[in-house]
mmCIF file as Biopython writes it, N, C-alpha, C and O atoms, coordinates in Angstrom:
data_model
#
loop_
_atom_site.group_PDB
_atom_site.id
_atom_site.type_symbol
_atom_site.label_atom_id
_atom_site.label_alt_id
_atom_site.label_comp_id
_atom_site.label_asym_id
_atom_site.label_entity_id
_atom_site.label_seq_id
_atom_site.pdbx_PDB_ins_code
_atom_site.Cartn_x
_atom_site.Cartn_y
_atom_site.Cartn_z
_atom_site.occupancy
_atom_site.B_iso_or_equiv
_atom_site.auth_seq_id
_atom_site.auth_asym_id
_atom_site.pdbx_PDB_model_num
ATOM 1   N N  . UNK A ? 1  ? 0.521  -1.193 -0.196  1.0 0.0 1  A 1 
ATOM 2   C CA . UNK A ? 1  ? -0.269 0.024  -0.023  1.0 0.0 1  A 1 
ATOM 3   C C  . UNK A ? 1  ? 0.704  1.367  -0.021  1.0 0.0 1  A 1 
ATOM 4   O O  . UNK A ? 1  ? 0.390  2.426  -0.564  1.0 0.0 1  A 1 
ATOM 5   N N  . UNK A ? 2  ? 1.984  1.117  0.714   1.0 0.0 2  A 1 
ATOM 6   C CA . UNK A ? 2  ? 2.967  2.615  0.869   1.0 0.0 2  A 1 
ATOM 7   C C  . UNK A ? 2  ? 3.665  2.698  -0.804  1.0 0.0 2  A 1 
ATOM 8   O O  . UNK A ? 2  ? 4.117  3.729  -1.303  1.0 0.0 2  A 1 
ATOM 9   N N  . UNK A ? 3  ? 3.617  1.552  -1.371  1.0 0.0 3  A 1 
ATOM 10  C CA . UNK A ? 3  ? 4.590  1.732  -2.587  1.0 0.0 3  A 1 
ATOM 11  C C  . UNK A ? 3  ? 3.416  2.241  -3.584  1.0 0.0 3  A 1 
ATOM 12  O O  . UNK A ? 3  ? 3.720  3.171  -4.332  1.0 0.0 3  A 1 
ATOM 13  N N  . UNK A ? 4  ? 2.317  1.802  -3.649  1.0 0.0 4  A 1 
ATOM 14  C CA . UNK A ? 4  ? 0.948  2.931  -4.456  1.0 0.0 4  A 1 
ATOM 15  C C  . UNK A ? 4  ? 0.972  4.297  -4.379  1.0 0.0 4  A 1 
ATOM 16  O O  . UNK A ? 4  ? 0.898  5.164  -5.249  1.0 0.0 4  A 1 
ATOM 17  N N  . UNK A ? 5  ? 1.113  4.348  -2.958  1.0 0.0 5  A 1 
ATOM 18  C CA . UNK A ? 5  ? 1.528  5.683  -2.289  1.0 0.0 5  A 1 
ATOM 19  C C  . UNK A ? 5  ? 2.266  6.689  -2.715  1.0 0.0 5  A 1 
ATOM 20  O O  . UNK A ? 5  ? 1.942  7.809  -3.111  1.0 0.0 5  A 1 
ATOM 21  N N  . UNK A ? 6  ? 3.457  6.096  -2.574  1.0 0.0 6  A 1 
ATOM 22  C CA . UNK A ? 6  ? 4.726  6.674  -3.377  1.0 0.0 6  A 1 
ATOM 23  C C  . UNK A ? 6  ? 4.766  7.086  -4.361  1.0 0.0 6  A 1 
ATOM 24  O O  . UNK A ? 6  ? 5.077  8.249  -4.617  1.0 0.0 6  A 1 
ATOM 25  N N  . UNK A ? 7  ? 4.344  5.901  -5.464  1.0 0.0 7  A 1 
ATOM 26  C CA . UNK A ? 7  ? 4.183  6.216  -6.696  1.0 0.0 7  A 1 
ATOM 27  C C  . UNK A ? 7  ? 3.268  7.348  -7.321  1.0 0.0 7  A 1 
ATOM 28  O O  . UNK A ? 7  ? 3.541  8.215  -8.151  1.0 0.0 7  A 1 
ATOM 29  N N  . UNK A ? 8  ? 2.206  7.084  -6.716  1.0 0.0 8  A 1 
ATOM 30  C CA . UNK A ? 8  ? 1.127  8.519  -6.791  1.0 0.0 8  A 1 
ATOM 31  C C  . UNK A ? 8  ? 1.485  9.737  -6.329  1.0 0.0 8  A 1 
ATOM 32  O O  . UNK A ? 8  ? 1.076  10.752 -6.891  1.0 0.0 8  A 1 
ATOM 33  N N  . UNK A ? 9  ? 2.218  9.781  -5.347  1.0 0.0 9  A 1 
ATOM 34  C CA . UNK A ? 9  ? 2.669  10.937 -4.483  1.0 0.0 9  A 1 
ATOM 35  C C  . UNK A ? 9  ? 3.829  11.786 -5.332  1.0 0.0 9  A 1 
ATOM 36  O O  . UNK A ? 9  ? 3.908  13.002 -5.508  1.0 0.0 9  A 1 
ATOM 37  N N  . UNK A ? 10 ? 4.617  10.815 -5.749  1.0 0.0 10 A 1 
ATOM 38  C CA . UNK A ? 10 ? 5.769  11.410 -6.343  1.0 0.0 10 A 1 
ATOM 39  C C  . UNK A ? 10 ? 5.339  11.851 -7.905  1.0 0.0 10 A 1 
ATOM 40  O O  . UNK A ? 10 ? 5.883  12.770 -8.517  1.0 0.0 10 A 1 
ATOM 41  N N  . UNK A ? 11 ? 4.122  10.910 -8.493  1.0 0.0 11 A 1 
ATOM 42  C CA . UNK A ? 11 ? 4.037  11.592 -9.712  1.0 0.0 11 A 1 
ATOM 43  C C  . UNK A ? 11 ? 3.312  12.764 -9.781  1.0 0.0 11 A 1 
ATOM 44  O O  . UNK A ? 11 ? 3.638  13.650 -10.571 1.0 0.0 11 A 1 
ATOM 45  N N  . UNK A ? 12 ? 2.104  12.897 -8.839  1.0 0.0 12 A 1 
ATOM 46  C CA . UNK A ? 12 ? 1.559  14.146 -8.627  1.0 0.0 12 A 1 
ATOM 47  C C  . UNK A ? 12 ? 2.535  15.666 -8.482  1.0 0.0 12 A 1 
ATOM 48  O O  . UNK A ? 12 ? 2.569  16.738 -9.086  1.0 0.0 12 A 1 
ATOM 49  N N  . UNK A ? 13 ? 3.149  15.148 -7.510  1.0 0.0 13 A 1 
ATOM 50  C CA . UNK A ? 13 ? 4.455  16.511 -7.217  1.0 0.0 13 A 1 
ATOM 51  C C  . UNK A ? 13 ? 5.208  16.717 -8.332  1.0 0.0 13 A 1 
ATOM 52  O O  . UNK A ? 13 ? 5.417  17.875 -8.694  1.0 0.0 13 A 1 
ATOM 53  N N  . UNK A ? 14 ? 5.699  15.696 -9.004  1.0 0.0 14 A 1 
ATOM 54  C CA . UNK A ? 14 ? 6.567  15.583 -10.309 1.0 0.0 14 A 1 
ATOM 55  C C  . UNK A ? 14 ? 5.742  16.743 -11.414 1.0 0.0 14 A 1 
ATOM 56  O O  . UNK A ? 14 ? 6.364  17.708 -11.859 1.0 0.0 14 A 1 
ATOM 57  N N  . UNK A ? 15 ? 4.713  16.563 -11.662 1.0 0.0 15 A 1 
ATOM 58  C CA . UNK A ? 15 ? 3.974  17.242 -12.427 1.0 0.0 15 A 1 
ATOM 59  C C  . UNK A ? 15 ? 3.773  18.609 -12.149 1.0 0.0 15 A 1 
ATOM 60  O O  . UNK A ? 15 ? 3.793  19.526 -12.970 1.0 0.0 15 A 1 
ATOM 61  N N  . UNK A ? 16 ? 3.565  18.687 -10.855 1.0 0.0 16 A 1 
ATOM 62  C CA . UNK A ? 16 ? 3.286  20.079 -10.375 1.0 0.0 16 A 1 
ATOM 63  C C  . UNK A ? 16 ? 4.532  20.890 -10.120 1.0 0.0 16 A 1 
ATOM 64  O O  . UNK A ? 16 ? 4.345  22.098 -9.972  1.0 0.0 16 A 1 
ATOM 65  N N  . UNK A ? 17 ? 6.007  20.359 -10.026 1.0 0.0 17 A 1 
ATOM 66  C CA . UNK A ? 17 ? 7.275  20.975 -9.800  1.0 0.0 17 A 1 
ATOM 67  C C  . UNK A ? 17 ? 8.121  21.212 -11.046 1.0 0.0 17 A 1 
ATOM 68  O O  . UNK A ? 17 ? 8.676  22.285 -11.283 1.0 0.0 17 A 1 
ATOM 69  N N  . UNK A ? 18 ? 8.168  20.321 -11.690 1.0 0.0 18 A 1 
ATOM 70  C CA . UNK A ? 18 ? 9.074  20.298 -12.778 1.0 0.0 18 A 1 
ATOM 71  C C  . UNK A ? 18 ? 8.470  20.482 -14.194 1.0 0.0 18 A 1 
ATOM 72  O O  . UNK A ? 18 ? 7.336  20.059 -14.420 1.0 0.0 18 A 1 
ATOM 73  N N  . UNK A ? 19 ? 9.157  21.066 -15.096 1.0 0.0 19 A 1 
ATOM 74  C CA . UNK A ? 19 ? 9.045  21.134 -16.256 1.0 0.0 19 A 1 
ATOM 75  C C  . UNK A ? 19 ? 10.176 20.439 -17.348 1.0 0.0 19 A 1 
ATOM 76  O O  . UNK A ? 19 ? 11.372 20.613 -17.112 1.0 0.0 19 A 1 
ATOM 77  N N  . UNK A ? 20 ? 9.723  19.588 -18.639 1.0 0.0 20 A 1 
ATOM 78  C CA . UNK A ? 20 ? 10.855 19.206 -19.166 1.0 0.0 20 A 1 
ATOM 79  C C  . UNK A ? 20 ? 10.708 17.533 -18.577 1.0 0.0 20 A 1 
ATOM 80  O O  . UNK A ? 20 ? 10.614 17.138 -17.415 1.0 0.0 20 A 1 
ATOM 81  N N  . UNK A ? 21 ? 10.729 16.803 -19.792 1.0 0.0 21 A 1 
ATOM 82  C CA . UNK A ? 21 ? 10.496 15.130 -19.211 1.0 0.0 21 A 1 
ATOM 83  C C  . UNK A ? 21 ? 11.876 14.722 -18.720 1.0 0.0 21 A 1 
ATOM 84  O O  . UNK A ? 21 ? 11.823 13.830 -17.873 1.0 0.0 21 A 1 
ATOM 85  N N  . UNK A ? 22 ? 13.170 15.169 -19.049 1.0 0.0 22 A 1 
ATOM 86  C CA . UNK A ? 22 ? 14.091 14.724 -18.684 1.0 0.0 22 A 1 
ATOM 87  C C  . UNK A ? 22 ? 14.143 14.916 -16.959 1.0 0.0 22 A 1 
ATOM 88  O O  . UNK A ? 22 ? 14.490 14.037 -16.169 1.0 0.0 22 A 1 
ATOM 89  N N  . UNK A ? 23 ? 13.748 16.159 -16.648 1.0 0.0 23 A 1 
ATOM 90  C CA . UNK A ? 23 ? 13.706 16.539 -14.999 1.0 0.0 23 A 1 
ATOM 91  C C  . UNK A ? 23 ? 12.801 15.800 -14.641 1.0 0.0 23 A 1 
ATOM 92  O O  . UNK A ? 23 ? 13.028 15.031 -13.707 1.0 0.0 23 A 1 
ATOM 93  N N  . UNK A ? 24 ? 11.616 15.808 -15.220 1.0 0.0 24 A 1 
ATOM 94  C CA . UNK A ? 24 ? 10.479 14.885 -14.473 1.0 0.0 24 A 1 
ATOM 95  C C  . UNK A ? 24 ? 10.749 13.566 -14.008 1.0 0.0 24 A 1 
ATOM 96  O O  . UNK A ? 24 ? 10.428 13.236 -12.867 1.0 0.0 24 A 1 
ATOM 97  N N  . UNK A ? 25 ? 11.257 12.861 -14.719 1.0 0.0 25 A 1 
ATOM 98  C CA . UNK A ? 25 ? 11.496 11.244 -14.886 1.0 0.0 25 A 1 
ATOM 99  C C  . UNK A ? 25 ? 12.833 11.324 -13.555 1.0 0.0 25 A 1 
ATOM 100 O O  . UNK A ? 25 ? 12.838 10.499 -12.641 1.0 0.0 25 A 1 
ATOM 101 N N  . UNK A ? 26 ? 13.600 12.134 -13.631 1.0 0.0 26 A 1 
ATOM 102 C CA . UNK A ? 26 ? 14.710 12.129 -12.707 1.0 0.0 26 A 1 
ATOM 103 C C  . UNK A ? 26 ? 14.294 12.540 -10.979 1.0 0.0 26 A 1 
ATOM 104 O O  . UNK A ? 26 ? 14.617 12.015 -9.913  1.0 0.0 26 A 1 
ATOM 105 N N  . UNK A ? 27 ? 13.390 13.787 -11.344 1.0 0.0 27 A 1 
ATOM 106 C CA . UNK A ? 27 ? 12.508 14.152 -10.120 1.0 0.0 27 A 1 
ATOM 107 C C  . UNK A ? 27 ? 11.777 12.914 -9.496  1.0 0.0 27 A 1 
ATOM 108 O O  . UNK A ? 27 ? 11.957 12.484 -8.357  1.0 0.0 27 A 1 
ATOM 109 N N  . UNK A ? 28 ? 10.886 12.399 -10.482 1.0 0.0 28 A 1 
ATOM 110 C CA . UNK A ? 28 ? 10.080 11.336 -9.815  1.0 0.0 28 A 1 
ATOM 111 C C  . UNK A ? 28 ? 10.827 9.919  -9.412  1.0 0.0 28 A 1 
ATOM 112 O O  . UNK A ? 28 ? 10.267 9.167  -8.615  1.0 0.0 28 A 1 
ATOM 113 N N  . UNK A ? 29 ? 11.932 9.622  -9.905  1.0 0.0 29 A 1 
ATOM 114 C CA . UNK A ? 29 ? 12.714 8.592  -9.370  1.0 0.0 29 A 1 
ATOM 115 C C  . UNK A ? 29 ? 13.593 8.957  -8.182  1.0 0.0 29 A 1 
ATOM 116 O O  . UNK A ? 29 ? 14.221 7.998  -7.734  1.0 0.0 29 A 1 
ATOM 117 N N  . UNK A ? 30 ? 13.763 9.993  -7.635  1.0 0.0 30 A 1 
ATOM 118 C CA . UNK A ? 30 ? 14.212 10.493 -6.679  1.0 0.0 30 A 1 
ATOM 119 C C  . UNK A ? 30 ? 13.241 10.790 -5.622  1.0 0.0 30 A 1 
ATOM 120 O O  . UNK A ? 30 ? 13.527 10.628 -4.436  1.0 0.0 30 A 1 
ATOM 121 N N  . UNK A ? 31 ? 12.123 11.212 -6.010  1.0 0.0 31 A 1 
ATOM 122 C CA . UNK A ? 31 ? 11.031 11.322 -4.705  1.0 0.0 31 A 1 
ATOM 123 C C  . UNK A ? 31 ? 10.621 9.873  -4.400  1.0 0.0 31 A 1 
ATOM 124 O O  . UNK A ? 31 ? 10.741 9.471  -3.243  1.0 0.0 31 A 1 
ATOM 125 N N  . UNK A ? 32 ? 10.162 9.091  -5.326  1.0 0.0 32 A 1 
ATOM 126 C CA . UNK A ? 32 ? 9.821  7.466  -5.029  1.0 0.0 32 A 1 
ATOM 127 C C  . UNK A ? 32 ? 11.084 6.819  -4.191  1.0 0.0 32 A 1 
ATOM 128 O O  . UNK A ? 32 ? 10.940 6.117  -3.190  1.0 0.0 32 A 1 
ATOM 129 N N  . UNK A ? 33 ? 12.043 7.095  -4.639  1.0 0.0 33 A 1 
ATOM 130 C CA . UNK A ? 33 ? 13.104 6.336  -3.878  1.0 0.0 33 A 1 
ATOM 131 C C  . UNK A ? 33 ? 13.080 6.850  -2.536  1.0 0.0 33 A 1 
ATOM 132 O O  . UNK A ? 33 ? 13.301 6.000  -1.674  1.0 0.0 33 A 1 
ATOM 133 N N  . UNK A ? 34 ? 12.848 8.143  -2.099  1.0 0.0 34 A 1 
ATOM 134 C CA . UNK A ? 34 ? 12.925 8.873  -0.834  1.0 0.0 34 A 1 
ATOM 135 C C  . UNK A ? 34 ? 12.006 8.197  -0.245  1.0 0.0 34 A 1 
ATOM 136 O O  . UNK A ? 34 ? 12.273 7.582  0.788   1.0 0.0 34 A 1 
ATOM 137 N N  . UNK A ? 35 ? 10.616 8.183  -0.849  1.0 0.0 35 A 1 
ATOM 138 C CA . UNK A ? 35 ? 9.370  7.857  0.139   1.0 0.0 35 A 1 
ATOM 139 C C  . UNK A ? 35 ? 9.324  6.508  0.505   1.0 0.0 35 A 1 
ATOM 140 O O  . UNK A ? 35 ? 8.740  6.189  1.540   1.0 0.0 35 A 1 
ATOM 141 N N  . UNK A ? 36 ? 9.973  5.504  -0.353  1.0 0.0 36 A 1 
ATOM 142 C CA . UNK A ? 36 ? 9.839  4.485  -0.374  1.0 0.0 36 A 1 
ATOM 143 C C  . UNK A ? 36 ? 11.036 3.881  1.129   1.0 0.0 36 A 1 
ATOM 144 O O  . UNK A ? 36 ? 10.766 3.171  2.098   1.0 0.0 36 A 1 
ATOM 145 N N  . UNK A ? 37 ? 12.495 4.628  0.669   1.0 0.0 37 A 1 
ATOM 146 C CA . UNK A ? 37 ? 13.192 4.149  1.863   1.0 0.0 37 A 1 
ATOM 147 C C  . UNK A ? 37 ? 12.945 4.759  3.340   1.0 0.0 37 A 1 
ATOM 148 O O  . UNK A ? 37 ? 13.471 4.335  4.369   1.0 0.0 37 A 1 
ATOM 149 N N  . UNK A ? 38 ? 11.894 6.016  3.224   1.0 0.0 38 A 1 
ATOM 150 C CA . UNK A ? 38 ? 11.743 6.645  4.569   1.0 0.0 38 A 1 
ATOM 151 C C  . UNK A ? 38 ? 10.364 5.909  4.998   1.0 0.0 38 A 1 
ATOM 152 O O  . UNK A ? 38 ? 9.866  6.098  6.108   1.0 0.0 38 A 1 
ATOM 153 N N  . UNK A ? 39 ? 9.750  4.999  3.960   1.0 0.0 39 A 1 
ATOM 154 C CA . UNK A ? 39 ? 8.582  4.249  4.831   1.0 0.0 39 A 1 
ATOM 155 C C  . UNK A ? 39 ? 9.203  3.157  5.578   1.0 0.0 39 A 1 
ATOM 156 O O  . UNK A ? 39 ? 8.798  2.843  6.697   1.0 0.0 39 A 1 
ATOM 157 N N  . UNK A ? 40 ? 10.233 2.535  4.956   1.0 0.0 40 A 1 
ATOM 158 C CA . UNK A ? 40 ? 10.902 1.167  5.640   1.0 0.0 40 A 1 
ATOM 159 C C  . UNK A ? 40 ? 11.462 1.753  6.942   1.0 0.0 40 A 1 
ATOM 160 O O  . UNK A ? 40 ? 11.159 1.245  8.022   1.0 0.0 40 A 1 
ATOM 161 N N  . UNK A ? 41 ? 12.265 2.803  6.856   1.0 0.0 41 A 1 
ATOM 162 C CA . UNK A ? 41 ? 12.992 2.912  7.948   1.0 0.0 41 A 1 
ATOM 163 C C  . UNK A ? 41 ? 11.687 3.744  9.045   1.0 0.0 41 A 1 
ATOM 164 O O  . UNK A ? 41 ? 11.794 3.656  10.268  1.0 0.0 41 A 1 
ATOM 165 N N  . UNK A ? 42 ? 10.871 4.281  8.591   1.0 0.0 42 A 1 
ATOM 166 C CA . UNK A ? 42 ? 9.988  4.702  9.855   1.0 0.0 42 A 1 
ATOM 167 C C  . UNK A ? 42 ? 9.343  3.379  10.083  1.0 0.0 42 A 1 
ATOM 168 O O  . UNK A ? 42 ? 9.062  3.288  11.278  1.0 0.0 42 A 1 
ATOM 169 N N  . UNK A ? 43 ? 9.080  2.574  9.576   1.0 0.0 43 A 1 
ATOM 170 C CA . UNK A ? 43 ? 8.445  1.210  10.017  1.0 0.0 43 A 1 
ATOM 171 C C  . UNK A ? 43 ? 9.393  0.123  10.890  1.0 0.0 43 A 1 
ATOM 172 O O  . UNK A ? 43 ? 9.135  -0.702 11.766  1.0 0.0 43 A 1 
ATOM 173 N N  . UNK A ? 44 ? 10.525 0.513  10.254  1.0 0.0 44 A 1 
ATOM 174 C CA . UNK A ? 44 ? 11.468 -0.401 11.179  1.0 0.0 44 A 1 
ATOM 175 C C  . UNK A ? 44 ? 12.010 0.430  12.518  1.0 0.0 44 A 1 
ATOM 176 O O  . UNK A ? 44 ? 12.732 -0.248 13.248  1.0 0.0 44 A 1 
ATOM 177 N N  . UNK A ? 45 ? 11.794 1.637  12.895  1.0 0.0 45 A 1 
ATOM 178 C CA . UNK A ? 45 ? 11.866 2.502  13.975  1.0 0.0 45 A 1 
ATOM 179 C C  . UNK A ? 45 ? 10.510 2.230  14.852  1.0 0.0 45 A 1 
ATOM 180 O O  . UNK A ? 45 ? 10.553 2.179  16.081  1.0 0.0 45 A 1 
ATOM 181 N N  . UNK A ? 46 ? 9.718  2.120  14.359  1.0 0.0 46 A 1 
ATOM 182 C CA . UNK A ? 46 ? 8.520  1.832  15.088  1.0 0.0 46 A 1 
ATOM 183 C C  . UNK A ? 46 ? 8.139  0.328  15.469  1.0 0.0 46 A 1 
ATOM 184 O O  . UNK A ? 46 ? 7.392  0.074  16.414  1.0 0.0 46 A 1 
ATOM 185 N N  . UNK A ? 47 ? 8.657  -0.547 14.736  1.0 0.0 47 A 1 
ATOM 186 C CA . UNK A ? 47 ? 8.648  -1.896 15.191  1.0 0.0 47 A 1 
ATOM 187 C C  . UNK A ? 47 ? 8.885  -2.294 16.644  1.0 0.0 47 A 1 
ATOM 188 O O  . UNK A ? 47 ? 8.110  -3.167 17.035  1.0 0.0 47 A 1 
ATOM 189 N N  . UNK A ? 48 ? 9.733  -1.879 17.494  1.0 0.0 48 A 1 
ATOM 190 C CA . UNK A ? 48 ? 9.852  -2.320 18.678  1.0 0.0 48 A 1 
ATOM 191 C C  . UNK A ? 48 ? 8.553  -1.416 19.746  1.0 0.0 48 A 1 
ATOM 192 O O  . UNK A ? 48 ? 8.580  -1.629 20.958  1.0 0.0 48 A 1 
ATOM 193 N N  . UNK A ? 49 ? 7.928  -0.846 19.400  1.0 0.0 49 A 1 
ATOM 194 C CA . UNK A ? 49 ? 6.734  -0.243 20.261  1.0 0.0 49 A 1 
ATOM 195 C C  . UNK A ? 49 ? 5.597  -0.947 20.076  1.0 0.0 49 A 1 
ATOM 196 O O  . UNK A ? 49 ? 5.089  -0.985 18.956  1.0 0.0 49 A 1 
ATOM 197 N N  . UNK A ? 50 ? 5.040  -1.600 21.142  1.0 0.0 50 A 1 
ATOM 198 C CA . UNK A ? 50 ? 3.591  -2.159 20.751  1.0 0.0 50 A 1 
ATOM 199 C C  . UNK A ? 50 ? 2.646  -1.539 20.676  1.0 0.0 50 A 1 
ATOM 200 O O  . UNK A ? 50 ? 2.133  -1.626 21.791  1.0 0.0 50 A 1 
ATOM 201 N N  . UNK A ? 51 ? 1.952  -0.846 19.971  1.0 0.0 51 A 1 
ATOM 202 C CA . UNK A ? 51 ? 0.667  0.053  20.040  1.0 0.0 51 A 1 
ATOM 203 C C  . UNK A ? 51 ? -0.510 -1.011 19.618  1.0 0.0 51 A 1 
ATOM 204 O O  . UNK A ? 51 ? -1.684 -0.643 19.564  1.0 0.0 51 A 1 
#
C-alpha cells in the first residue's frame, strides 16, 4: 500500500514542480526512492513499540 502511495504522490508532485521530460523523470525517481526508503526506515523504527 505504501508503494502505491509513494508512486502516486511522486507522480503528482513531479508534474506540479518540474517542467521538461528529463527533469520530471529524474525528480520522480528521486522522490519515489526517498518515499520508499523513509517508509521502510519509519516502519523499522516503530517496530519495537507495541501499539
